[in-house]
N, C-alpha and C positions, 0 to 999 in steps of 0.2 A: 241770443238765439230763442229766446220764448218767444212763442206765439200765439195767439188768443184761438180760444176754445173752436171757435168755427173753422179754424183750418184743420179738425179732426174729424174722424168718423164718430157720430154718436155724439159732439161734443166733449170728446176727450171723457165719457162716463159709459164707453161701452165695454165687454167682456173683459173678465180678469181671470187669472187664478188664483185658486183657493184651495186648502186642503181638502183632501176626499171628502165629501160627507159620507162614502160606506166604510171607508177603512182610512182615517185621517192619518194614521201613524205609519202605516207599511206598504202606502201604494202612490202611485202619480198623483200630484196635484191634477185639479178635475177645474173645469168651467161650469159654474152652474148658472149663472144671469147671461141669457142669451138676450142679445134685443130682439124683438117681435118681429119686426121686417126678416130676421133671419128664418127665424121658427116658421112664418108664415110660406116662406120660398121652401123651407125645406117638407113641410105639409102636404105641399101640393106636388112638389117634383118626387117625392121619397114615400115619404109617410102613406100617401094614397096608395101608393103600388102597392106597399103590404098587407093593406086590407083587402086590397081587390084578389090578390095574390091567395089567401086563406081561404075565399068564396071558388073562384075559378080553377085551383090547383088541387082542392083539399078530393075529388072524385080521383083525378090523375095519382094523387100518392096513395090512397084508399089501395085502389086498382094494384097499383105497383105492391103494396105491403102485401097483399093479399096472395100475390104470383112469387114473391120475392122473400117469402118467410126462410130462414137459414143464411148460409153464406156459402159462397162458392169457391173452389180449391185455388188457393194462392200459390205458386210454383215458388222456389227458391229465389229464379231469375228475376221475376216478377218483384218480387220482396226485396232485392237487391236495389231493383231500378226507381221503386218509391221510397228507399232509407237513403241510398249512396248517389242518387244522379239526381232526383229531384226536391220539390220542395221538405220533405223530410231530410234531406241532407243538411239541413239546417244545424242539425243535433249533432252532426259527427264533431265526435273531438279525436286529436291524435294524441296515443299513449307510445310512452317507454314501454318497452317490454317487462321492466320492472314492475311498472304500473297496474299490470293487466289484474292480477291478482285481489286488486284491493277492488275494481269493479265487477268482478267475475267469481265471487270466493270458491275456492274449490275446483277451480279449473286445472285439466290435465295438463301443465305446461309441456309437456315433453309430446303434445299434437302440434305444437308451436314452433314452425323451423324458424332458426334465424335470420335476420338480414331482412325481415320483411317490414312494411308500414303497418302497423296494426292502429284500428280505429274503432272506437265503441259509440253507439247512438244509445245514450244514458235515459231511459223513461223512468228513472226513478219519483219522479213526480207522484206516479200512480199506485205509489207505497203510503201516500197522505189521502187519498182520495176512497172514502168509504162510498161502497156502492148500495144501493137501495135493495132491500129485500126481490130475490129471486135474479139479481145479477150479480156479477162477480168482476172483481179488477186484480191486478198482478202489476207489481214492479218488475220489468225486464231490463237487460241489458245485454244486446246485441253486439257482438264480436265480429270483425270484418279486418280483411289484411288487402291491402292493393295488389294486383294480379293480373297484368296483361292476357292471360292465359282464358281470363272468364270474359263476357260479352260488356259488362258496363264497367270492367276495370278494377271491379272487388270481390273478392269470395266470402261467402257468410260463412263464419268457422263454429259459432259457438251461441249459445243464447242463455244468461242467467234468468230464472223466473223465481220471483216470490211473490207466493199468495198474499193478497190484502190480511193485514192483522196478524201475520205469522213470524216470531222469531228468524232473525237473520239464516240462523242453522236450519231452518226447514227450507232453505233457498236450493235449486237445481240448476246444475250447470247440465242443458241440454247441446245433443251434437245430431248432424243430419241423419245419422243411423236409426235415431231415437223415432223415427215414422211418425206415429196419431200423435205422441207429445210432443214433438219437432214441430208439427203441423199448426197443435192446438196454442203452441205458446208463439207461434208468428202471428195470429188473431189477436192475442193479447198484447204484444207489440206494439202491433197497428193500433190497436184501441187508444195505447199510451202515445203513440204518434199524432194520432188525431187530436188528441186531448192537449198534449204538447203546442201542437201549431195552433188550433182554434183559441185557446183559452190561458196561453203563457205567451210564449215568444213572441206571437202576431201582435199582442197589445202593446209591444215596443214600436209598434208602426203607429198605433193610432194614438194612445193617450199623452203620451210628451209633446207630439204635436199642438195639442188642444194649448198650452202653455203658449207654444212660438205663436199660433193662430192668436190667440188673445189678444197678447200683449202689442203683436207687428198690425193690428187693428185700431187698438187704442193706443199708442205709444208714438205713433209716426204719425206724421202729417200727410194728408190725403194727397200731395202732389211728390210725396216721398218715393224715390224711383224705386229703392227696396218693396216698400209698401203694393205699389203699382205692377212688380214684378209677381209677387207671392199671391196677392189676394186671389186669382180667378183658383187657386190650387187650394184655398182652403174654405170652400163654399160646401155647406151642406155638413163638416165634421164635426162642427161643435152639437151639433144638436143630435147627430146618430150616436155621437159617442155618452151624451150625457141620458140618453135614452137606453143604452146599454147597462149603464151604471145602475140607474135608479128606476127605471121603469116597473111595474110589476108584470109587465108582459113580455118584458125582455127574454130572450131564450138562455140566459145564464141564470135567471133564476129557478130555471128548470120547474116551474107550477105543470104538473100533470094534465091539469086539465084544460089544456092547450095544444093545438093540434100540433104543433111544431117543435114542441119541448121532448127532445129523444136524449136528452145527455143520462151518462150514468153520474150518480151521486146528488144531495141536495146542494141549497145555494150556499150553505156554508162552508162545503167543501169544496166547492167551484171556486169560490171566492179565494179559498188556500192556494189554491194553483195560482192566482195571479199574484198574489203576495207572495208566494215562493219565488216567481220569476223577477218580481222587482228587488227583494231583498237578498236573493239567492239561498243557495241550501249550505248549512255547516258543513261541514268535511266533505263537501262535495263542490266545491268552488271552484276546481276546473271545468266540470261540465254544469255546474249551475253557478255561475259566477252573479254577482249583483250587479242589476243596471247602474250602467252610466252610459250619458249619451257621448257618442263616439262622433268625430269630427269627419268620417268616411264612413260609407259602409262596412259593417264585419259582415262577411257572407264566408261561405264554406269553399274550401279549395276542392270544388266539383264542379259539374258542368252548370248546376242551378247558379251558383256563385260567379261563375263566368260569365254568364247570360246576365246578371245583374250589373258587373262591371261595365260591360260592352255598353250599356243604356246610360249608367253614370257619368262615364266618360264624355259621351256625348252630351247630358246637361251640363257638365261642368264647362266644356267649350264655350257653350252658350250663356252662363251665367259669367265667367269672366268676360266675355263681350260686353254683356250690359252694363255690368256694373265698374267698367272702364269709365263710364258716363257718371257718375256720382258728383255730383256738388258740393260745396264745402258743406252748405246745411245740411244736406243728404247725412254726410259723414256725421256732422253733430248731433243729430238725432239715432243715428244707428249704434253710434256708441251708447246713448242712453238705453236702447233697446236691449242690447246686448248684457248688460249690467243687469237690467231687469228678469231676463232670461235665465240670465246664468244664477241668479238668486234662488231660482224657482226648481231649476233643473239639476242642479249639483249638491243635492242638499240628501241623497241616500244614506244613511250613515253607517251601511254596509261597505261602502267604498273603502276599497286600500288606501292608507295616505300616501304611497306614491301615484296612484291613479289622478288622486285629486290635483298633484303637481303636473302632471303630463296633458299636456294641451288636445293632443288627439285623444285622450278618454274622457271629454267633458266640455260642456258648451264654455266658449271663449268671453273673457269680460272686455267691457269697452273699450281697456287698455289695450288689449291682444288682437282685437276684430281685424285688423286694419296691417297687422303685422305680417311680414313675406313668409309663405309657407317652402319645404322643402322641394318642392316638384314644382315650382313655377307660376304657383296660385298664392293668392292672399288666405288667409286665413276666412275673411268673409266670404271669397268664390267658393272655397271650399263646403263650408257650412250651408251656405245656399243652394248649392247643389247636391248637398246630403238632404236637405228640407224636401227639396221638390221632387228626387228621387223617392224619399219614404213614401210620398201620400202620392204619388202615381205608379213607377214602375214595382218599385218594393212589396207595395201594398197589391195591386192589383194580379200581378205574377204568383202570391200566395194564394187568392181564391180563385184564380183561372187554374191552375195548377191541381191544387185540391178539388176544386170544382172536377175536373178530368178523369180522378180517381173513381174507381168503380164502387158505388155504395154496399154493392153486393159483394163486396171484397175487405171492404175498410169500415169495419164497424164502430158506432157510437155505443153500443152495448152488447154486453155478451153474457151467457144463460147457463156456461158450462164452465166450472172452476177449472183454474190454473192447472198445470200438471205440479203433482208434489214428488216428483220421482221421475225417472227415465221412460217408465211404462205407464200407461193409464189405461182406464175402462173404455172400451169403443163408444166413440158418439159418433152422431150421425150429423151431418153437414144441416141437416134441417134443425139440429136442437140448438144450435147455436145463437139463434136468434129468433123472437117472434115476429109474426107478421106486424103487429103493431111496431115492436122497435123497429120494423122495416119501413112502414109507413110513416111514423115520425120522422126518423131521421132523412127518409127522403123531401118531406114537408120544408124541412128544415135548410136540406142541401138547397133548395128551390128558392128560398127566402132570403136567405143570409149567407150562402156561400159561394154559387155560382155568381160572376159580376151580371149586376144587371145595371147600364150605361146609363148618364143621363149627359153627360159632356166628357167629353176625350181630349187625351193629349195632343194627337195629332191636328186637332182642329184646334190650337190654343190660340187664341186672342189676347191681348194687353192694350190698357189702356195706355199709351204711351204719347197721349196726344199727338198724334199725326208726326211724330220727330221720323222725319226719313230714315236715320242710321239707326234707329232701333227697330223700326219697323221693318227694316231690312235684314236684321238681325233675328227677328223672328221668323221669316220666310225661311232662311239659311239654316233656322234650327229645324223645321219643318222638313228639308230636304234631307240633315243630317239623320233624324229620326228614322226614315226610310232608307237611308244609306246603311244605318245600323241592322235594321231587319235585314235586309239583303245581306251584308255579310257576318250574318251570325250563320248563315248555310257556307258561305263561303271559309269560314274558320272552322267547321264541322261541330257548331254548338247548336246544341236543340233551341228549337221556340219555344219559349214556356208559356208564353202570351202572345199572339197577333199584335202588331201595334193597333190595330183597330178594336182591339178589345181593351186597352189601357185607358182608364179615366184619367182626366186631370185633377182629379182630386179624391177623397176617401168618401162614397157614396154607400159603400154597403159592409 
């Protein structure tokens, strides 16, 4: 089955994963040697946009900051919508009643009725993010219960709050009747949510796919059907992710001199958030498990999660049709492809031993890739759908939904310390954030968070060499995408990103 180098992209000397250059032992593999052709295409389509935005949006962001110092009020209803319905609901973890005190030490359990389903949004990562001078952070753990009597299906019951650097006994459990302290703790929780989404769990959509991207380009022949299916979904992302990791100008380096660096913490502190996402947190593995590749999307049992599954099912139907046309030569190389990727992605030393044996919780090997899966799909069909979902719907919807949240309510910096008791000295809304904080956050929002699309999923074109059957599958896929979007409303599911805003690859 061996074929000449000329049958492969870049003569089989293309991109390949390696240990992460920034955090080689505690982070995802990275791809640092990127073909010049791809780098040039990225600069022309995305790099130029970043530089032009710095100039044309800077006056807009400055004007916004000057007029939006401080933060607006956030009602409990809005808070529940963000943390239990929208993208922040990704952090919800269901607890048994006897587990609650571990996550909210000191809580009055008599306030919690029996027979309810309890969930926490654990933002403990903020206990590890040292704020810069004049800013404040706190670890918060928000407790919710399922409730049909409340608008969004959840009731916000309590919030454990521990200011950065304080011992556990200094933590306070707050309740709705605590007024100013309750409201202040909500802002610290929202700061935690923003950090966990942007600098922690969202990385699962970016960096593991770099390994898949590079190996797909280098290990599969140019006429391999799997490569032809995946290649359009991999444009721009290697270059973007490498810039995020290594460029001095990256927003996660948080150099104050740059107009869009409005995060809390320094470069080392922000890097630790990525490490905690990958390695997990000791003694909090229920809410911060170590990363491992899942064969299907792991989404919350919330409206946001149901939205994701609707699109994933649509993509899965498409991949099943296309991959039914694989040749024996295609399959031979795909087995090698799976072995290469699994050797890089199944290496987290903190994975549990039983997870390493569970095919649902790791990237499959070549011996497993064509096995039948329990729900009528092969392992390859499942994993291919997961890859396409990840770099399209999964990635774009996080950006779009977070981008729709009000920058005047969800901060990246706070200037008032978290409560250390159930009563706090009165603070003004304007004191919560400076105008410079607001301006920098707005600039960062414009450049990096809201979608700025180059190519769209709904306009997909694949190089299937004019195969009429495969081209028909693509037309059916586009129709199915539109039917899926229409079906969301019929099923009572919120449309967290319009189909015409879903990029076909990771482009921001």
